[in-house]
C-alpha positions in Angstrom: 0.0 -0.2 0.1 2.7 2.7 0.7 4.2 1.9 -2.2 1.4 2.8 -4.3 1.0 5.5 -2.4 4.6 6.6 -2.9 3.8 6.4 -6.6 0.8 8.6 -6.5 2.9 11.4 -4.5 6.0 11.3 -7.3 3.4 11.5 -10.0 1.1 13.9 -8.5 4.4 16.1 -7.7 5.7 15.5 -11.3 1.7 17.5 -12.3 2.0 19.9 -10.1 5.9 20.8 -11.5 3.8 20.4 -15.1 1.1 22.7 -14.1 3.6 25.2 -12.2 5.8 25.4 -15.7 3.0 26.2 -18.0 1.8 28.7 -15.7 4.5 30.7 -16.2 5.1 30.4 -20.2 1.2 31.2 -19.9 2.6 34.4 -17.8 4.0 35.4 -21.2 0.4 36.5 -22.4 -1.7 36.7 -19.7 -1.6 38.0 -16.1 -1.1 37.1 -13.3 -5.1 37.7 -12.5 -6.6 36.2 -15.7 -4.3 32.7 -14.8 -5.6 32.9 -11.0 -9.2 33.3 -12.9 -8.9 30.3 -15.4 -7.3 27.8 -12.3 -10.0 28.9 -10.0 -13.2 28.5 -12.4 -11.6 25.6 -14.0 -10.6 24.3 -10.5 -14.2 24.9 -9.6 -16.0 23.0 -12.7 -13.7 20.0 -12.3 -14.0 19.7 -8.1 -17.8 20.4 -8.1 -18.0 17.4 -11.0 -16.1 15.0 -9.1 -18.1 15.6 -5.7 -21.3 14.9 -7.5 -20.1 11.8 -9.0 -18.9 10.8 -5.9 -22.0 11.6 -4.3 -21.1 13.8 -1.5 -23.1 16.4 0.0 -22.6 20.1 -1.4 -25.2 21.4 1.0 -22.8 21.2 3.5 -24.0 23.6 6.6 -20.2 23.5 8.5 -18.8 24.4 4.8 -18.4 28.5 5.8 -18.2 28.0 9.9 -15.0 30.7 10.9 -12.5 28.2 11.2 -13.1 27.3 7.4 -13.2 30.9 6.4 -9.9 31.6 7.6 -9.0 28.2 5.9 -10.2 29.4 2.5 -8.8 32.8 2.9 -5.1 31.8 3.7 -5.9 29.6 0.3 -6.7 32.7 -1.9 -3.5 34.4 -0.5 -1.4 31.3 -1.1 -2.3 30.9 -4.5 -2.4 34.5 -5.7 1.3 33.9 -4.3 2.1 31.4 -6.1 0.9 32.3 -9.4 2.9 36.0 -8.8 5.9 34.1 -8.0 5.6 31.1 -10.8 5.1 34.5 -13.2 8.2 36.5 -11.9 10.5 34.3 -10.3 12.9 31.5 -11.1 11.1 28.5 -11.2 13.9 26.7 -8.9 13.3 29.4 -6.4 9.9 29.0 -6.4 9.8 25.3 -5.8 12.2 25.3 -3.0 11.1 28.0 -1.1 7.7 27.0 -1.1 8.3 23.2 -0.3 9.7 24.4 3.2 5.7 24.8 4.2 6.4 21.6 7.0 9.3 22.9 8.3 6.9 26.3 8.9 4.2 24.4 10.2 6.3 22.3 12.9 7.0 25.9 14.5 3.5 26.8 14.1 2.2 23.7 15.9 4.6 24.7 18.4 3.2 28.0 19.2 -0.4 27.6 18.7 -1.3 24.3 19.2 0.8 23.6 22.1 3.0 20.9 20.6 5.9 19.8 22.3 9.3 19.2 20.1 12.6 17.8 21.0 16.0 19.6 20.4 16.6 17.2 17.5 13.5 18.7 15.4 14.3 22.2 16.7 17.9 22.1 14.7 16.4 20.4 11.9 13.7 23.7 11.6 17.0 25.7 12.2 18.9 24.0 9.5 15.6 24.1 7.0 15.6 28.0 7.5 19.0 28.5 7.0 18.0 26.9 3.4 15.2 29.5 2.9 18.2 32.0 4.1 20.6 30.6 1.2 18.1 30.2 -1.5 16.5 33.7 -0.7 19.9 35.2 0.0 18.9 38.1 1.6 21.1 41.4 1.4 22.5 40.2 -1.7 23.2 42.4 -4.3 21.4 40.2 -7.2 18.8 39.6 -4.9 15.1 39.9 -7.0 12.7 41.2 -4.5 9.7 39.2 -6.7 11.4 36.5 -4.1 9.0 38.3 -1.6 5.9 36.0 -3.5 7.0 32.5 -3.0 7.6 33.8 0.8 4.2 34.6 0.7 2.9 31.8 -0.3 5.5 30.0 1.9 3.7 31.1 4.9 -0.3 30.9 3.8 0.6 27.6 2.8 2.0 26.5 6.2 -1.0 28.5 7.9 -3.2 26.8 5.5 -1.9 23.5 7.0 -1.9 23.9 10.1 -5.9 25.4 10.6 -6.8 22.0 8.4 -5.5 20.1 11.2 -9.0 22.1 13.3 -11.0 21.4 10.5 -13.8 18.9 11.0 -11.8 15.5 9.6 -15.4 14.1 8.0 -15.7 16.5 5.3 -14.4 14.9 1.8 -11.6 16.5 0.6 -13.2 17.0 -2.8 -16.1 18.9 -1.3 -13.2 21.0 0.8 -11.5 21.7 -2.5 -15.0 23.0 -3.8 -15.6 25.5 -1.3 -12.8 26.5 -1.5 -12.8 27.6 -5.0 -16.6 28.8 -4.4 -15.0 30.9 -2.6 -12.0 32.0 -4.4 -13.8 32.8 -7.4 -15.3 35.9 -6.4 -11.9 37.1 -5.2 -10.2 36.2 -8.8 -13.3 38.0 -10.3 -12.6 41.3 -8.6 -8.4 41.0 -9.4 -9.5 40.7 -12.9 -12.4 43.5 -13.3 -9.7 45.6 -10.5 -6.7 45.5 -13.3 -9.0 46.3 -16.1 -7.7 42.7 -18.2 -10.3 40.7 -20.4 -11.7 37.4 -18.8 -11.0 36.1 -22.2 -7.9 37.8 -23.8 -7.4 37.7 -27.9 -4.4 35.4 -29.0 -4.1 32.9 -25.9 -3.3 29.4 -26.4 -6.4 27.9 -25.2 -4.9 24.7 -25.4 -2.0 25.2 -22.5 -4.7 26.9 -21.1 -6.9 24.3 -20.4 -3.6 21.6 -19.9 -2.2 23.8 -17.0 -6.0 24.0 -15.2 -6.1 19.9 -16.1 -3.0 19.3 -14.2 -3.4 21.5 -11.2 -6.5 19.6 -10.4 -5.4 16.4 -11.2 -2.1 17.0 -9.2 -4.5 18.0 -6.4 -6.5 15.2 -6.9 -3.1 12.6 -6.9 -2.4 14.2 -4.0 -5.5 13.1 -1.7 -5.0 9.5 -3.4 -1.9 9.1 -2.3 -2.3 10.2 1.5 -5.6 7.8 1.4 -3.6 4.9 0.1 -0.2 5.3 2.5 0.9 5.8 5.8 1.0 9.8 5.5 4.8 9.5 7.5 5.7 7.1 4.7 4.4 9.0 1.4 4.6 12.7 2.6 8.6 12.9 2.6 8.5 12.6 -1.6 6.5 15.5 -1.3 9.7 17.3 -1.8 10.6 15.6 -4.9 8.4 18.9 -6.6 12.1 20.7 -5.9 14.3 18.0 -7.9 11.2 18.2 -10.3 10.8 22.2 -10.7 14.6 22.2 -10.7 14.9 20.2 -13.6 12.0 21.9 -15.8 13.5 25.1 -15.2 16.6 24.0 -16.3 15.5 22.4 -19.7 12.6 24.8 -20.2 13.6 28.2 -19.3 17.3 28.0 -19.0 17.5 28.5 -15.8 20.9 28.3 -13.8 21.1 27.7 -10.2 23.7 29.0 -8.1 25.3 26.6 -5.6 23.7 28.9 -2.9 20.5 27.8 -4.1 21.2 24.0 -4.5 22.8 23.7 -1.0 19.7 25.5 0.2 17.5 23.5 -1.7 18.9 20.3 -0.1 18.9 21.6 3.3 15.2 22.1 3.0 14.8 18.2 1.6 16.7 17.2 4.7 15.4 18.9 7.2 11.8 18.5 6.1 12.2 14.5 6.0 14.0 14.2 9.1 10.8 16.4 10.8 8.6 14.3 8.8 10.4 10.8 9.7 10.9 12.1 13.4 6.9 12.7 13.7 6.7 8.9 12.5 8.7 7.5 15.2 6.8 9.7 17.9 3.5 8.2 16.9 4.5 5.0 17.7 5.7 5.2 20.6 2.9 6.8 21.6 0.8 4.4 20.2 2.5 1.7 21.9 2.5 3.4 25.2 -1.3 3.4 24.9 -1.3 -0.3 24.4 0.9 -1.0 27.2 -1.0 1.4 29.3 
């Protein structure tokens, strides 16, 4: 089962990476607001159909309780940051920074969920943040201020993941995704109108746009499937493969040349994140054994 889960996770990350690449390509003739609109409207259509096919109830009275509204807000902020980042920042840099989310979630769990972590995990968190600093290189003359967008995405998605731990677990993932798209669509429409953009501009490669939307939604569904098929602790470390996929695509498609500092930083983020996840696996097993012994 874990083998299938790992395969689905790798496939999900590869799909996301290709979708990210297409977003960057589409950014040459679409504004970030237009890309956001297409991603949200297409995602709403696909997730809505999947939810109906699965027989899920979309008349969920808890869909807009405060905790879920907060989750939707962080999701929208993260999506805006991600689209802006993919438009203006090198693909490899976006991948390295945004995949540091589990490290930030671990810190958030300490301060907001009152979880206790050992000095080993604190050390790992420190190395992870050092990796982010090496990727961003604050203070460097060549630093691009646009790097603030992937950082915003990192923070927003980390808060979202933290909030997800507090949401009702019995709400289906596809339904939750549909509610998120319903909440995000007016925001995307308002962004397009505010910029004075056309919703369906001329000269657009609609084939690429459709593939971009489909792959973005497919990656999300594969991610859900991987988490349901395999054990969370076994599957989640492979989410970092997205960094590798984006590094390769950045070089092949956009002729990016990651610096040594960026590569070292990305490596630290991967090692730190994987250690945190594996350490959580050990602690969960220990707690389960203690309950059995008691």
